[in-house]
N, C-alpha and C positions, 0 to 999 in steps of 0.2 A: 502492500499499500503505498501510496507517496501522495502529498498533499502538494496543489498547485494553485498559484494565485492566478485568478482570472477576471477576466472586465466581467460585469454583470452582463453585459448584451453577449457573451460567448457562446456558441451554439448548444454547449452543455449546461451550460448556465440558464438557457433559456428552456432547454428540455427538461432536467430538472424542476423547474420553476413550473413549469406548466402539470406535472407529474405532481409535486404536492398540493398546487391550486386543486389540481383534480382529488385531492384526498381532502382536501379542506371541504368540498362542496360534500364530499359522502357525511364528513362529520358534523356541520355546519349547516347545509344547505346552500352555501353560496360561498365562493374564493374570497380572500384575504382582501378588502378595500382600500387597504392603506396605501396612500399615494407613495410610488417608491421610482426614484431617479436613478439609471445606469450611475451617472457621475458621481451619486453620492458614495458609490463603494471604490472610488479611483482612491488611493494614496495622495496624499497622509491622511486624507478627512476620512477612510475609511478603507476596506480590503472585502473582497468577496474570495471564497476558497471551495476548491473542488478537492474529493478525496478518489483517486484513480486505482483500481487492482492492476496488476502486475500486468496485466494484459491492455492496458487503456481503457476501460470499462469505466463512466465516473457512479461513484456509488452514493455520496453523499454530500452536503454542502451548507453553504452556511457562511454569513459575511456582517457586519457591520458597520454603520453610519455614526458620524459624529452628529451628536445632536445637542444642542445649548437651549437657556432657558426661554420660555415663551409660554403661550397662551394653551399650547396642549401638554402642560406639565413636565416639560424633560426641564431637568437643570444643568449647567455650565458644565462643561467637562464629560458629559454623558457619550457614551456607547452604545446604540441599540442594535442589538443580536435582529436580524432581519433573516428570514427564509432557511432556517435551517432546517435539514430533511435528510432522509435515508431510505434508499429503495428497500422497498419490500424484504429482496432476497438479500439485503445485506445487515438486517436488521439483527441486535443480539450480539454485534462482534467488537461494542465501545466505541463505534466511529463516530457517533454523537460527542461524545467524551472527548474525543483528540481533535473535530472539529472547534471545539466550547474552547480547548484549553490554547487552541492555537490561536484562535479570536480573541482571549483575553490580551495574551502575549503580545499580538500586534498592536491592541487596541493601550496599552500600557507604554509599550513603546513610542506610542503616537503621544504619548503626553494626555490622552484620557484619564479622568478620575474614577469612573465608575461605568460598570457594565450592566445596563437595565434590557430587559424583553418583557415582551407580554405574550401571553398565550391563552389558552380558554380551558373552562372544565371539561370539555369533550376528547383532551386531551392527555391522559392522567400520568403518561408516560414521559412527555415533557415536563409536567410539573416534577416528577420525579428526578428528571436528570438534571434542571436546576437544582433545585432544595437540596439535592445529595452531593452538588458541586459547589454548596455554599452560599448558595442566593437566597435573600429573605424577600418577603413581602414588603413592596414601596406602592406610594399613591399612585391611583390607574394616571396613565398617561396614554395620549397619542386618540387615535381615531375612535377606539374600542372605549376607552375612559369612563364612559356612562354604561358601558354593556355589561349586565348582570353578569356572566359567564366569564367575562374577560378577569385575568389572575394576571399582575404585575409584579416582577421579580427583580432585584438588584445585588449586586455583588462590588464592594471597594475594589479598587483595583492597588491600592496601596502594598498588598501584600500581607495584611491582619485579618482581613475578613470580617472582621466583626461590626463596620458598622456600611450603611451603604453607599456611601460617601457621598451624601446630599446634604450633610449638615444638620439633619434631622433625625436620625439613627436609624434603626431598622424596623421602628411600628409602622409603617406605610403600608396600606393594602391597595394593592395595585390596581391594561391592553391588548394586540395579536401577533407577535412576532411567533411563529407556528414551529415547532421544533418536533414534527411530524416522526414517529416510530423511532423516537430517541430510547435507547436502553434505559 
């Protein structure tokens, strides 16, 4: 397995995004309506990663985009995880955890202070991935901040993991980055 940085418009990224959107439709009845601009994932303001098997088949993806304070509930220095996905045939191998760690390292290196993400209650495996990786509930942000089924999580990138990095502690209840099929 190897991880490659690609543009969000790369053909493999587009194909994986189609798969994740189809899974959202299965789980929620609609795809993710969060506005996403491919340029948001261009370094140093973001990154998009794909995990490939030795034969070059794309198995997993994920990215982050820099976010700062504004009306949608983001805080300065946030790196928002988007489009975490593992193809069904490759689930259970730790690929989502591998992508998440690489995203955290990249965001930290880019000077981002907190990793945040949103998922929904119909993705218990995503919630399990994030909480077992040190993420704690944060106030809701983004497009789904008023959605009852939305859950937002954050993790400080300072290395201590104890605070969400937003100056308000870890007591926030949080929008819809989906980590579909995460272990």
